[in-house]
C-alpha positions, 0 to 999 in steps of 0.5 A: 242423499242430502235433505236438499236433494230429496226436496229437489226430487220431491219438487221434480216429482210434483211438477211432473205429476202436475204436467201429466195431469194437465196433459190428461185434462187437455186430451179429455177436453179435446176428445169431448170437443171433437167427438168420436173419430170416424172409422176409415178403412186402412189403405192397402198396397196393390200388391197386398191384394194379391195372394201371398207367395207360399213360405220357402224353407231356408236352408243352411249352407256351409262354406 
């Protein structure tokens, strides 16, 4: 790799690290501003409340 390519890679890695740090700071600020998220019971489909059907054994059929 040439010196120019190594410099470009180093610069790109530094830019990526700066962006990741900015995102992390923004997420931390948002979490502090909003406080803990409320706990909500997950929705369930009506058929999910019914007893599940027993598992059926599959069979291999030859043609």
